[in-house]
PyMOL Python script that loads the backbone (N, CA, C, O; Angstrom):
from pymol import cmd

cmd.read_pdbstr("""\
ATOM      1  N   MET A   1       0.779  -1.081   0.164  1.00  0.00           N
ATOM      2  CA  MET A   1       0.004  -0.164   0.446  1.00  0.00           C
ATOM      3  C   MET A   1       0.961   1.087  -0.103  1.00  0.00           C
ATOM      4  O   MET A   1       2.149   1.120   0.219  1.00  0.00           O
ATOM      5  N   ASN A   2       0.448   1.982  -0.843  1.00  0.00           N
ATOM      6  CA  ASN A   2       1.466   2.814  -1.073  1.00  0.00           C
ATOM      7  C   ASN A   2       0.938   4.111  -0.068  1.00  0.00           C
ATOM      8  O   ASN A   2      -0.281   4.259   0.020  1.00  0.00           O
ATOM      9  N   PRO A   3       2.089   5.316   0.902  1.00  0.00           N
ATOM     10  CA  PRO A   3       1.565   6.172   1.623  1.00  0.00           C
ATOM     11  C   PRO A   3       0.168   6.888   1.931  1.00  0.00           C
ATOM     12  O   PRO A   3      -0.409   7.012   3.012  1.00  0.00           O
ATOM     13  N   LEU A   4      -0.230   7.356   0.550  1.00  0.00           N
ATOM     14  CA  LEU A   4      -1.427   7.887   0.383  1.00  0.00           C
ATOM     15  C   LEU A   4      -2.287   7.079   0.797  1.00  0.00           C
ATOM     16  O   LEU A   4      -2.813   7.385   1.867  1.00  0.00           O
ATOM     17  N   GLU A   5      -2.720   5.837   0.153  1.00  0.00           N
ATOM     18  CA  GLU A   5      -3.322   4.483   0.564  1.00  0.00           C
ATOM     19  C   GLU A   5      -3.645   4.813   1.757  1.00  0.00           C
ATOM     20  O   GLU A   5      -4.784   4.982   2.191  1.00  0.00           O
ATOM     21  N   THR A   6      -2.609   4.915   2.331  1.00  0.00           N
ATOM     22  CA  THR A   6      -2.141   4.373   4.319  1.00  0.00           C
ATOM     23  C   THR A   6      -2.809   5.394   4.963  1.00  0.00           C
ATOM     24  O   THR A   6      -3.626   5.229   5.869  1.00  0.00           O
ATOM     25  N   TYR A   7      -2.428   6.549   4.450  1.00  0.00           N
ATOM     26  CA  TYR A   7      -3.538   7.860   4.897  1.00  0.00           C
ATOM     27  C   TYR A   7      -5.097   7.927   4.797  1.00  0.00           C
ATOM     28  O   TYR A   7      -5.744   8.341   5.759  1.00  0.00           O
ATOM     29  N   LEU A   8      -5.612   7.585   3.818  1.00  0.00           N
ATOM     30  CA  LEU A   8      -6.795   7.606   3.735  1.00  0.00           C
ATOM     31  C   LEU A   8      -7.563   6.283   4.146  1.00  0.00           C
ATOM     32  O   LEU A   8      -8.766   6.166   3.915  1.00  0.00           O
ATOM     33  N   LYS A   9      -6.943   5.453   4.662  1.00  0.00           N
ATOM     34  CA  LYS A   9      -7.410   4.458   5.072  1.00  0.00           C
ATOM     35  C   LYS A   9      -7.568   4.548   6.808  1.00  0.00           C
ATOM     36  O   LYS A   9      -8.414   4.124   7.595  1.00  0.00           O
ATOM     37  N   GLU A  10      -6.135   5.426   6.973  1.00  0.00           N
ATOM     38  CA  GLU A  10      -6.377   5.523   8.407  1.00  0.00           C
ATOM     39  C   GLU A  10      -7.314   6.591   8.878  1.00  0.00           C
ATOM     40  O   GLU A  10      -7.792   6.758  10.000  1.00  0.00           O
ATOM     41  N   LEU A  11      -7.481   7.313   7.715  1.00  0.00           N
ATOM     42  CA  LEU A  11      -8.700   8.372   8.169  1.00  0.00           C
ATOM     43  C   LEU A  11     -10.021   7.730   8.022  1.00  0.00           C
ATOM     44  O   LEU A  11     -10.930   8.335   8.591  1.00  0.00           O
ATOM     45  N   THR A  12     -10.252   6.966   7.577  1.00  0.00           N
ATOM     46  CA  THR A  12     -11.417   6.319   7.401  1.00  0.00           C
ATOM     47  C   THR A  12     -11.503   5.734   8.468  1.00  0.00           C
ATOM     48  O   THR A  12     -12.583   5.956   9.016  1.00  0.00           O
ATOM     49  N   GLU A  13     -10.514   4.752   9.292  1.00  0.00           N
ATOM     50  CA  GLU A  13     -10.855   3.997  10.608  1.00  0.00           C
ATOM     51  C   GLU A  13     -11.102   5.446  11.390  1.00  0.00           C
ATOM     52  O   GLU A  13     -12.301   5.693  11.518  1.00  0.00           O
ATOM     53  N   ILE A  14     -10.542   6.074  11.732  1.00  0.00           N
ATOM     54  CA  ILE A  14     -10.236   7.209  12.438  1.00  0.00           C
ATOM     55  C   ILE A  14     -12.319   7.714  12.578  1.00  0.00           C
ATOM     56  O   ILE A  14     -13.074   7.782  13.548  1.00  0.00           O
ATOM     57  N   ARG A  15     -12.503   7.930  11.228  1.00  0.00           N
ATOM     58  CA  ARG A  15     -14.092   8.436  11.160  1.00  0.00           C
ATOM     59  C   ARG A  15     -15.177   7.523  11.680  1.00  0.00           C
ATOM     60  O   ARG A  15     -16.231   7.732  12.280  1.00  0.00           O
ATOM     61  N   ALA A  16     -14.534   6.390  11.226  1.00  0.00           N
ATOM     62  CA  ALA A  16     -15.781   5.206  11.269  1.00  0.00           C
ATOM     63  C   ALA A  16     -15.765   5.064  12.484  1.00  0.00           C
ATOM     64  O   ALA A  16     -16.881   5.267  12.962  1.00  0.00           O
ATOM     65  N   SER A  17     -14.811   4.738  13.404  1.00  0.00           N
ATOM     66  CA  SER A  17     -14.899   4.757  14.441  1.00  0.00           C
ATOM     67  C   SER A  17     -15.540   5.342  15.619  1.00  0.00           C
ATOM     68  O   SER A  17     -15.727   4.850  16.732  1.00  0.00           O
ATOM     69  N   GLY A  18     -15.983   7.049  14.920  1.00  0.00           N
ATOM     70  CA  GLY A  18     -17.137   7.683  15.960  1.00  0.00           C
ATOM     71  C   GLY A  18     -15.973   8.476  17.305  1.00  0.00           C
ATOM     72  O   GLY A  18     -16.298   9.538  17.834  1.00  0.00           O
ATOM     73  N   ALA A  19     -15.246   8.072  17.511  1.00  0.00           N
ATOM     74  CA  ALA A  19     -14.412   8.061  18.923  1.00  0.00           C
ATOM     75  C   ALA A  19     -13.762   9.807  18.698  1.00  0.00           C
ATOM     76  O   ALA A  19     -13.794  10.725  19.516  1.00  0.00           O
ATOM     77  N   GLY A  20     -13.064   9.798  16.940  1.00  0.00           N
ATOM     78  CA  GLY A  20     -12.374  11.143  16.904  1.00  0.00           C
ATOM     79  C   GLY A  20     -12.447  12.488  16.742  1.00  0.00           C
ATOM     80  O   GLY A  20     -13.275  12.959  15.963  1.00  0.00           O
ATOM     81  N   VAL A  21     -11.667  13.214  17.393  1.00  0.00           N
ATOM     82  CA  VAL A  21     -12.074  14.670  17.641  1.00  0.00           C
ATOM     83  C   VAL A  21     -11.990  15.498  16.413  1.00  0.00           C
ATOM     84  O   VAL A  21     -11.011  15.236  15.713  1.00  0.00           O
ATOM     85  N   LYS A  22     -12.530  16.140  16.115  1.00  0.00           N
ATOM     86  CA  LYS A  22     -12.921  17.187  14.777  1.00  0.00           C
ATOM     87  C   LYS A  22     -11.357  17.208  14.492  1.00  0.00           C
ATOM     88  O   LYS A  22     -10.947  16.399  13.660  1.00  0.00           O
ATOM     89  N   GLU A  23     -10.621  17.897  14.988  1.00  0.00           N
ATOM     90  CA  GLU A  23      -8.510  17.871  14.140  1.00  0.00           C
ATOM     91  C   GLU A  23      -7.644  17.333  14.839  1.00  0.00           C
ATOM     92  O   GLU A  23      -6.864  16.897  13.993  1.00  0.00           O
ATOM     93  N   THR A  24      -7.188  17.025  15.971  1.00  0.00           N
ATOM     94  CA  THR A  24      -6.664  16.522  16.807  1.00  0.00           C
ATOM     95  C   THR A  24      -6.286  15.434  16.364  1.00  0.00           C
ATOM     96  O   THR A  24      -5.079  15.249  16.204  1.00  0.00           O
ATOM     97  N   SER A  25      -7.310  14.337  16.022  1.00  0.00           N
ATOM     98  CA  SER A  25      -7.357  12.989  15.736  1.00  0.00           C
ATOM     99  C   SER A  25      -7.016  12.224  14.609  1.00  0.00           C
ATOM    100  O   SER A  25      -6.999  11.005  14.438  1.00  0.00           O
ATOM    101  N   TYR A  26      -6.642  13.540  13.583  1.00  0.00           N
ATOM    102  CA  TYR A  26      -6.365  13.366  12.458  1.00  0.00           C
ATOM    103  C   TYR A  26      -4.643  13.602  11.838  1.00  0.00           C
ATOM    104  O   TYR A  26      -4.041  13.286  10.812  1.00  0.00           O
ATOM    105  N   TYR A  27      -4.252  14.458  13.327  1.00  0.00           N
ATOM    106  CA  TYR A  27      -2.677  15.041  13.160  1.00  0.00           C
ATOM    107  C   TYR A  27      -1.710  13.630  12.545  1.00  0.00           C
ATOM    108  O   TYR A  27      -1.149  13.581  11.450  1.00  0.00           O
ATOM    109  N   GLY A  28      -1.732  12.166  13.993  1.00  0.00           N
ATOM    110  CA  GLY A  28      -1.101  11.337  13.426  1.00  0.00           C
ATOM    111  C   GLY A  28      -1.002  10.629  12.076  1.00  0.00           C
ATOM    112  O   GLY A  28       0.080  10.466  11.511  1.00  0.00           O
ATOM    113  N   PRO A  29      -1.918  10.304  11.687  1.00  0.00           N
ATOM    114  CA  PRO A  29      -2.085   9.764   9.943  1.00  0.00           C
ATOM    115  C   PRO A  29      -1.314  11.117   9.129  1.00  0.00           C
ATOM    116  O   PRO A  29      -0.568  10.636   8.277  1.00  0.00           O
ATOM    117  N   LEU A  30      -1.266  12.215   9.115  1.00  0.00           N
ATOM    118  CA  LEU A  30      -1.141  13.375   8.663  1.00  0.00           C
ATOM    119  C   LEU A  30       0.323  13.446   8.443  1.00  0.00           C
ATOM    120  O   LEU A  30       0.908  13.698   7.389  1.00  0.00           O
ATOM    121  N   ALA A  31       0.984  13.095   9.994  1.00  0.00           N
ATOM    122  CA  ALA A  31       2.325  13.475   9.845  1.00  0.00           C
ATOM    123  C   ALA A  31       3.156  11.993   9.495  1.00  0.00           C
ATOM    124  O   ALA A  31       4.322  12.023   9.103  1.00  0.00           O
ATOM    125  N   ASN A  32       2.469  10.807   9.673  1.00  0.00           N
ATOM    126  CA  ASN A  32       2.863   9.360   9.181  1.00  0.00           C
ATOM    127  C   ASN A  32       3.089  10.112   7.222  1.00  0.00           C
ATOM    128  O   ASN A  32       4.097  10.009   6.522  1.00  0.00           O
ATOM    129  N   LEU A  33       2.164  10.590   6.974  1.00  0.00           N
ATOM    130  CA  LEU A  33       2.006  10.935   4.994  1.00  0.00           C
ATOM    131  C   LEU A  33       3.198  11.205   5.225  1.00  0.00           C
ATOM    132  O   LEU A  33       4.136  10.605   4.701  1.00  0.00           O
ATOM    133  N   LEU A  34       3.345  12.420   6.282  1.00  0.00           N
ATOM    134  CA  LEU A  34       4.099  13.592   5.667  1.00  0.00           C
ATOM    135  C   LEU A  34       5.831  12.876   6.050  1.00  0.00           C
ATOM    136  O   LEU A  34       6.706  13.251   5.269  1.00  0.00           O
ATOM    137  N   ASN A  35       6.063  12.367   6.650  1.00  0.00           N
ATOM    138  CA  ASN A  35       7.380  11.229   6.928  1.00  0.00           C
ATOM    139  C   ASN A  35       7.336  10.600   6.266  1.00  0.00           C
ATOM    140  O   ASN A  35       8.452  10.769   5.773  1.00  0.00           O
ATOM    141  N   GLU A  36       6.808   9.690   5.592  1.00  0.00           N
ATOM    142  CA  GLU A  36       6.852   8.852   4.359  1.00  0.00           C
ATOM    143  C   GLU A  36       7.073   9.655   3.231  1.00  0.00           C
ATOM    144  O   GLU A  36       7.259   8.919   2.262  1.00  0.00           O
ATOM    145  N   ILE A  37       7.140  10.981   2.897  1.00  0.00           N
ATOM    146  CA  ILE A  37       7.360  11.761   2.129  1.00  0.00           C
ATOM    147  C   ILE A  37       8.524  12.337   2.069  1.00  0.00           C
ATOM    148  O   ILE A  37       9.221  12.619   1.094  1.00  0.00           O
ATOM    149  N   GLY A  38       8.710  12.519   3.384  1.00  0.00           N
ATOM    150  CA  GLY A  38       9.852  12.910   3.522  1.00  0.00           C
ATOM    151  C   GLY A  38      10.761  12.580   3.581  1.00  0.00           C
ATOM    152  O   GLY A  38      11.734  13.324   3.457  1.00  0.00           O
ATOM    153  N   LYS A  39      10.858  11.068   3.839  1.00  0.00           N
ATOM    154  CA  LYS A  39      12.143  10.127   3.483  1.00  0.00           C
ATOM    155  C   LYS A  39      12.206  10.057   1.815  1.00  0.00           C
ATOM    156  O   LYS A  39      13.111   9.410   1.288  1.00  0.00           O
ATOM    157  N   THR A  40      11.628  10.457   1.348  1.00  0.00           N
ATOM    158  CA  THR A  40      11.826  10.563  -0.146  1.00  0.00           C
ATOM    159  C   THR A  40      12.989  12.074  -0.721  1.00  0.00           C
ATOM    160  O   THR A  40      13.835  12.055  -1.615  1.00  0.00           O
ATOM    161  N   LEU A  41      12.656  13.041   0.038  1.00  0.00           N
ATOM    162  CA  LEU A  41      13.804  14.095   0.073  1.00  0.00           C
ATOM    163  C   LEU A  41      14.944  14.149   0.210  1.00  0.00           C
ATOM    164  O   LEU A  41      15.489  13.380   1.002  1.00  0.00           O
ATOM    165  N   LYS A  42      15.688  15.094  -0.535  1.00  0.00           N
ATOM    166  CA  LYS A  42      17.531  14.998  -0.424  1.00  0.00           C
ATOM    167  C   LYS A  42      17.359  16.152   0.413  1.00  0.00           C
ATOM    168  O   LYS A  42      16.698  16.707  -0.465  1.00  0.00           O
ATOM    169  N   PRO A  43      17.371  17.050   1.384  1.00  0.00           N
ATOM    170  CA  PRO A  43      17.923  16.490   2.685  1.00  0.00           C
ATOM    171  C   PRO A  43      16.306  15.456   2.849  1.00  0.00           C
ATOM    172  O   PRO A  43      15.399  15.304   2.030  1.00  0.00           O
ATOM    173  N   LYS A  44      16.441  15.016   3.954  1.00  0.00           N
ATOM    174  CA  LYS A  44      15.552  14.124   4.638  1.00  0.00           C
ATOM    175  C   LYS A  44      14.903  14.779   5.520  1.00  0.00           C
ATOM    176  O   LYS A  44      15.533  15.349   6.410  1.00  0.00           O
ATOM    177  N   VAL A  45      13.313  14.851   5.463  1.00  0.00           N
ATOM    178  CA  VAL A  45      12.465  16.198   6.485  1.00  0.00           C
ATOM    179  C   VAL A  45      11.648  14.978   6.899  1.00  0.00           C
ATOM    180  O   VAL A  45      11.109  14.133   6.184  1.00  0.00           O
ATOM    181  N   LYS A  46      11.698  15.123   8.574  1.00  0.00           N
ATOM    182  CA  LYS A  46      10.690  15.076   9.188  1.00  0.00           C
ATOM    183  C   LYS A  46       9.913  15.571  10.153  1.00  0.00           C
ATOM    184  O   LYS A  46      10.376  16.087  11.170  1.00  0.00           O
ATOM    185  N   CYS A  47       8.527  15.437   9.877  1.00  0.00           N
ATOM    186  CA  CYS A  47       7.415  15.959  10.784  1.00  0.00           C
ATOM    187  C   CYS A  47       7.489  16.226  12.125  1.00  0.00           C
ATOM    188  O   CYS A  47       8.142  15.456  12.830  1.00  0.00           O
ATOM    189  N   ILE A  48       6.909  17.229  12.635  1.00  0.00           N
ATOM    190  CA  ILE A  48       7.013  17.447  14.352  1.00  0.00           C
ATOM    191  C   ILE A  48       5.253  18.445  14.312  1.00  0.00           C
ATOM    192  O   ILE A  48       4.871  19.601  14.127  1.00  0.00           O
ATOM    193  N   MET A  49       4.769  17.336  14.561  1.00  0.00           N
ATOM    194  CA  MET A  49       3.736  18.174  15.482  1.00  0.00           C
ATOM    195  C   MET A  49       3.573  18.784  16.400  1.00  0.00           C
ATOM    196  O   MET A  49       4.336  18.485  17.318  1.00  0.00           O
ATOM    197  N   GLY A  50       2.651  19.821  16.670  1.00  0.00           N
ATOM    198  CA  GLY A  50       2.601  20.680  17.869  1.00  0.00           C
ATOM    199  C   GLY A  50       4.155  20.841  18.289  1.00  0.00           C
ATOM    200  O   GLY A  50       4.796  20.126  19.060  1.00  0.00           O
ATOM    201  N   LEU A  51       4.601  22.029  17.536  1.00  0.00           N
ATOM    202  CA  LEU A  51       5.700  22.725  17.801  1.00  0.00           C
ATOM    203  C   LEU A  51       5.596  23.903  18.541  1.00  0.00           C
ATOM    204  O   LEU A  51       4.732  24.771  18.412  1.00  0.00           O
ATOM    205  N   GLN A  52       6.576  23.879  19.364  1.00  0.00           N
ATOM    206  CA  GLN A  52       6.929  25.201  20.708  1.00  0.00           C
ATOM    207  C   GLN A  52       6.729  26.619  19.920  1.00  0.00           C
ATOM    208  O   GLN A  52       7.268  26.925  18.857  1.00  0.00           O
ATOM    209  N   GLU A  53       5.748  27.478  20.759  1.00  0.00           N
ATOM    210  CA  GLU A  53       5.400  28.356  19.626  1.00  0.00           C
ATOM    211  C   GLU A  53       6.571  29.684  20.072  1.00  0.00           C
ATOM    212  O   GLU A  53       6.896  30.040  21.205  1.00  0.00           O
ATOM    213  N   GLN A  54       7.060  30.259  18.646  1.00  0.00           N
ATOM    214  CA  GLN A  54       8.318  30.791  18.207  1.00  0.00           C
ATOM    215  C   GLN A  54       7.662  32.252  18.184  1.00  0.00           C
ATOM    216  O   GLN A  54       8.246  33.227  18.658  1.00  0.00           O
ATOM    217  N   GLY A  55       6.854  32.294  17.807  1.00  0.00           N
ATOM    218  CA  GLY A  55       6.832  34.088  17.801  1.00  0.00           C
ATOM    219  C   GLY A  55       5.845  34.115  15.822  1.00  0.00           C
ATOM    220  O   GLY A  55       5.101  33.228  15.403  1.00  0.00           O
ATOM    221  N   ALA A  56       6.063  34.826  15.411  1.00  0.00           N
ATOM    222  CA  ALA A  56       5.687  35.060  14.466  1.00  0.00           C
ATOM    223  C   ALA A  56       6.475  36.797  13.677  1.00  0.00           C
ATOM    224  O   ALA A  56       6.989  37.744  14.274  1.00  0.00           O
ATOM    225  N   VAL A  57       6.248  36.582  12.193  1.00  0.00           N
ATOM    226  CA  VAL A  57       7.083  37.284  11.486  1.00  0.00           C
ATOM    227  C   VAL A  57       5.849  38.204  11.364  1.00  0.00           C
ATOM    228  O   VAL A  57       4.751  37.674  11.529  1.00  0.00           O
ATOM    229  N   ASP A  58       5.914  39.581  11.081  1.00  0.00           N
ATOM    230  CA  ASP A  58       4.326  40.424  10.278  1.00  0.00           C
ATOM    231  C   ASP A  58       5.137  40.806   8.573  1.00  0.00           C
ATOM    232  O   ASP A  58       6.301  40.612   8.223  1.00  0.00           O
ATOM    233  N   ALA A  59       4.188  41.287   7.943  1.00  0.00           N
ATOM    234  CA  ALA A  59       4.549  41.447   6.701  1.00  0.00           C
ATOM    235  C   ALA A  59       6.081  42.835   6.293  1.00  0.00           C
ATOM    236  O   ALA A  59       6.326  43.469   5.267  1.00  0.00           O
ATOM    237  N   LEU A  60       6.874  42.790   7.861  1.00  0.00           N
ATOM    238  CA  LEU A  60       7.723  43.722   7.268  1.00  0.00           C
ATOM    239  C   LEU A  60       9.400  43.159   7.912  1.00  0.00           C
ATOM    240  O   LEU A  60      10.527  43.629   8.067  1.00  0.00           O
ATOM    241  N   ASN A  61       8.549  41.676   8.163  1.00  0.00           N
ATOM    242  CA  ASN A  61       9.545  40.837   8.508  1.00  0.00           C
ATOM    243  C   ASN A  61      10.139  41.055   9.932  1.00  0.00           C
ATOM    244  O   ASN A  61      11.280  40.670  10.185  1.00  0.00           O
ATOM    245  N   ARG A  62       9.319  41.706  10.906  1.00  0.00           N
ATOM    246  CA  ARG A  62       9.866  42.295  12.144  1.00  0.00           C
ATOM    247  C   ARG A  62       9.234  41.264  13.156  1.00  0.00           C
ATOM    248  O   ARG A  62       8.020  41.077  13.080  1.00  0.00           O
ATOM    249  N   ASN A  63       9.928  40.623  14.041  1.00  0.00           N
ATOM    250  CA  ASN A  63       9.806  39.622  14.824  1.00  0.00           C
ATOM    251  C   ASN A  63       8.265  39.728  16.050  1.00  0.00           C
ATOM    252  O   ASN A  63       8.462  40.699  16.781  1.00  0.00           O
ATOM    253  N   LEU A  64       7.414  39.285  16.275  1.00  0.00           N
ATOM    254  CA  LEU A  64       6.568  39.459  16.926  1.00  0.00           C
ATOM    255  C   LEU A  64       6.389  38.479  17.674  1.00  0.00           C
ATOM    256  O   LEU A  64       6.284  37.360  17.173  1.00  0.00           O
ATOM    257  N   ARG A  65       6.295  38.708  19.355  1.00  0.00           N
ATOM    258  CA  ARG A  65       5.872  37.423  20.350  1.00  0.00           C
ATOM    259  C   ARG A  65       4.706  37.821  20.466  1.00  0.00           C
ATOM    260  O   ARG A  65       4.277  38.974  20.508  1.00  0.00           O
ATOM    261  N   ILE A  66       3.926  36.376  20.543  1.00  0.00           N
ATOM    262  CA  ILE A  66       2.497  36.431  21.238  1.00  0.00           C
ATOM    263  C   ILE A  66       2.710  35.719  22.443  1.00  0.00           C
ATOM    264  O   ILE A  66       3.500  34.885  22.885  1.00  0.00           O
ATOM    265  N   ARG A  67       1.897  36.238  22.745  1.00  0.00           N
ATOM    266  CA  ARG A  67       1.905  36.318  24.593  1.00  0.00           C
ATOM    267  C   ARG A  67       0.504  35.992  25.184  1.00  0.00           C
ATOM    268  O   ARG A  67       0.330  36.000  26.402  1.00  0.00           O
TER     269      ARG A  67
END
""", "prot")
cmd.dss("prot")
cmd.show_as("cartoon", "prot")
cmd.util.cbc("prot")
cmd.orient("prot")
């Protein structure tokens, strides 16, 4: 089974269970899909969900801290 088929199967299973949360239940399958794709890239890429808040940058590239 290719990574996209695996991803879609996992989404279907979560939805069919009726126990998933609207958004976060689907993070795991998405991370798995992105990691499988990332393995094929040079350099390899790893998906990290739920990163620590690092602030943001506005249109003038000024660093903003959101607290």
